[in-house]
C-alpha positions, 0 to 999 in steps of 0.5 A, a space after each residue: 499500499 502507498 504511504 500518504 505522501 506518495 499518493 499526494 505526490 502521484 495525484 499532484 503530478 497527475 494534475 500536472 501541477 508543480 509544488 509551487 502551483 499547489 501551494 499558491 492555489 491551496 494558500 500553503 507554503 511550498 514547504 508544507 506541500 513538500 513536507 506532506 509529500 515526503 513524509 516529513 512530520 505528520 500533516 494536519 488533516 486541514 493541510 491534506 484537504 487543501 492540497 487535495 482541493 488544489 489538485 482537484 482530488 474528489 472528496 471521497 479520495 481526500 477523506 481516505 487520505 485524512 484517515 491515513 494520518 
């Protein structure tokens, strides 16, 4: 099973967005997006939701991601 960071990175790349674009769209810092993707620390559920919405992930998917925290 993929870990949360890998799922986030895979979805971001599939969306064609850079980390910077996700950060801008979500209102997060690039560091927050990077940390969520690389597993450095545990992201807050609100961070995961913001990233997911920025990259166009549907609600059921981001809710699954939040449950992985």
